[in-house]
N, C-alpha and C positions, 0 to 999 in steps of 0.2 A: 054228336055224342061219342064218347070214347068207345072204340071197338072192343067188344068183350074179351077177345083173346089178347089184345094189347093190355087191357086192365089186368088180366090174369098174370101176364108176364111181368108187369111192373110190380104187382102185389108180391109176386114170388121173389123179387129182388130184396124185399124187406126195406129197412130204413137206413142201411149202411151206405157210406160214401166210398168212392174209390174208382180207379181207372177201369176195372172190369165192369162195374155197374154203369159207368159213363158210356163205355163202348156198346154195351147191351142196349141202352136207351137209344143211342144214335142209330143202331141197326133197325130199331122199330120204326123210325120215321124217315129213313134214308130215301126210300122211293118217292114219297110225297114231297119231301124237301128238295130233292134233286129236280123234280118237275117244276116246283115253284121257282127254283134258281134259273131254270130255262125261260120261264115266263117273265121274270123280273130281273133283268141284268142290272149291274151297278151303274149308276148315272155319273158318279164322280168318285174316283178311287184315291185313297191316301192323301186326303186334304190335310195339310199341316196346320194344326191349331196351336202348336208350341214348338220349342226348340229341340226337344228330345226325340229320338228315333221312334219312341212309342207314342208320341203325340200325333196320332193320325186318326182320321175318321173317314168313313165311306158314306155316300149319299145314295138313296134309292128313291126313284120317282122323278122322271124327266119333267122339266118345266112344261106347262101346258101351252096351248096355242093362244089363250087369252091372257090378260094381264093380272088375273086373280092370284093371290098368294095363298098357299095351303098351310094348315097347321103342321107343326113339326113334332115328331116323336124321336127323341134321342135315347138310344139304348146303351146301357153300360153292362158289359158281360160280367160273369162270375169267374171263379177260379181259385178261391182260397187265398187271395192276395198274391199268389206266386205264379200263376199261369193264366192262360186264356187269350183269345184273339177275336177280333171283330169278324173273322171269316171273310168270305169273298166268293170268287168264281168256283174254286175247287173245294171249298170248305163251307158248307151251308150253315153250320152251327153258329149261332148268334146273328149272322147276316140275315137269317130267316125273319127276325123281328123287323128289320128294316124293309124287307120285301113285303111282309104282312101289312105294314103301314102304307107302303106305296100302292098296293092293290086296293086298299080302303080309301084311297084318294088323299092320303097325307104325304108329307115328305118324311121319309125315314132316314135317320142318321145313326150309325153304329160306330162306337169309338173304342180305341185302345187306350191304355193308361200305363203308367210306370208300375213295375212289379217289385216285390221283395226278391232278393235282398238289396237291390239298387235303390229302392224307394220305400220309406216307412211313413207312418202317420205324420201329418195329414195329407200326404202326397196324392192319394186317390181323390180326395175332395177337391184339392187344388186343381187337379187335372179336369175333373168334371166342370168346375167353374170356368176353366180356360176354354173348354169345348163349347160351353154355353156362350161365352163371350164371342167366340169365333162365329157361331151361328147367328148371333145378333148382328154381327158386322157383315156377314157374307151370305146368309141363307137366301136372301131375296134374289141373288144372282142365279140360284138353282130352283126358284119357284116356291121357296118357303117364306112364311110370314114370321119375321123376327119377334113380333109381339105375341105370338101364339106358340109357345114351346112347352111341351110336357116332357119331363125326364123320367126314365124308367131304368131301374137296376135290379139285377137278380143276384142273390147271395152276397159275395164281396162287392158286387156292383151296387147293390142296395145300400150297403154300408157307405160306399163312396158318395152316392147321391145324398144320403143323410148327412154325411160329413160336409159336403158342399153347402148344405143348408146351415149346418152348425157354424161354418166359417163366414157365412153371408146370409143373414136373416132376410135381407131384401132380395133374395134370389129372383132374377127377372124371368120367371117361368109362370105358367098358369096352373101347374099341378105336378104331383109326384106319384109315381107308381113304384111300390117297394115289394118285391117278391122274395120271400124267405131271407130276410136280412137279420143282422145282429144289431140291436139298438142299445143294449145295456140292461136288460132284464134278467140275464142269466150270467153265470160265471163263464168266462171265455176259456177255451182250450189253451193249453200251454203253447201249442203250435201257432196260435194267433198272436202271441206276444212278439213274434218276429216282425209283425207289422205295427202293433200298438205299443210295444215297449214292455217293460217288466210289469208284474202283476200290480204293483202300487200305482202305476200310471194308467192302467187300462180303464178303470172306472171313470176317471175324470175326462178321458178322451172319447168315451162312447157318446154317440149323438142322441141319446135318449131324450134329453130335455128339448132339444131343437125340434125333433119330430113330434113329440107330445104336445108342444106348445104352438106350432106353426098354424097360421090361418090359411095356408095354402090347402086346396083340396088334395086329399090323399086317397089312393086305392092301395090297400094293403092285402097281401095274399100269402098263404102258405099251402102246402100240399098234403094230401091225406097220408102219404108215406114219407113225409119229411122227417128227418131225425128229431127227437124229442125237443132238443133245445131250440130249434127253429120254430116249432109249434108253440113253445113256451114264450118265445120272444113275440110272436104274433099275438098271443093272448094277453101278454103283459102290456103291449102297446094299445090294444083295443081297450083294456080296462082303464089305463091311465087317460086315454083320450076321452072316454066316457066320463071319468071323474072331473076332468078339467073343463070339458066343453059341453057336458050334458047331452052328448050325442056321439054315436059311433061314426068313424069314418066309413067310406065305402070299403067293403071287405069281401074277400072271396077265399073259399077253400076249394082247391083244385082236386076234386075227387078222382080217384083212379090214377093219380100222378105222384111222382116222387120229386126229390130236390132237383134232379137234372131234367126230368121230362117236362116239368112245369113250363119252363121257357122253351125247351127244345121242340115241343110239339106245336108251338104257335105258327100258324100258316098252314096247318094240315086240316083234314076234314073234321077233326075235333075242334069245333069253333066256340066252345063255351067260354073259355077264358079270353080268347081273341075277341069275341063280340063284346065281352065286358070291358076289355081294355080299350077298344076303339070307341065304344059308347062313352067311356069316361073321358077320353081325349076330346071328343066332339063336344061333350057337355062343358068341359073346362074352357074350350076355345070358342064357344058361341058368343 
C-alpha cells in the first residue's frame, strides 16, 4: 500500500507536469529504487536493435541454470516525445521496470527510441517494432521466450506501443500494457504537434482505432492525479472497448499516484500496480 506521507506529498503536487514535479517524485522513491538497483544489476547493456545511436535496450534477469525460457516484459519510457532514457546503473528511473520484471521471474527489457526533433511520427512505433523483432531473434540467448512477449509503455511510450500496433496489426506479442497514453480521444496540445505534425494530421495519425479494435489482451491504466486529458483518454478508450467488444479490458486506476510516479514507483514497497502488472503478464503468457 502507498505510504500515507508519500500519498500526501504526491497529492500536494497536483496534476501539473514539469521538471520540478518530476524531481520531487524521484526523491520520494530514490532510496527504495537504489536498493533495487543493487539487488538486480543489468544483465546485458546497450544491445543494438537498430542502426541509430538511440536504438539500444538493456536486459534484466540473468539466464537460469535450466533450459526453460521466461516470459519477456519490454518497457518503453515516457518523456513527451522529446526526452527520456532507459536508465541503468546510475539512473534507476525506467530501469526499475526491468528490475521489477527480473525479480518476478521474468526477463525485463528496457529500450530507448528516437526523439523529437530528430524523429517524428511514426518513428516511435517503428522503433518499438524493431525492438520486438530484435527480442524475437535474440531473447533466447538471454533466457527469454521469444513467443511470450508483453510490451508496456508509459505516457509517450504508451503512444509508441499503440503506434507499433497501428503499423502492424499482427504484432508478435501476447499483450499490451498502456499507462497514461494518448490514443485519440482528446485534442492534443500544440506541443505534441512537433511529433505528430500539424493539427490536420494529428487525428488520422492517432492510434485510437488500432487500440480499440485489437484482440490482444490489454491492461490500461491512469493515475488518480494524472492531468485531466490523460484521464479522459483512459475513459474514452474504456468506453469504446466496451462498445466494440461488449466487455472492458483489464483496467487500473493508480490511487495516490500522478503521471510520473505511476511508473516510477514500480519495484517499491507499494506493490499494488506491480502485482497487477506481473499478474497480467503471467496470464497472457500462460
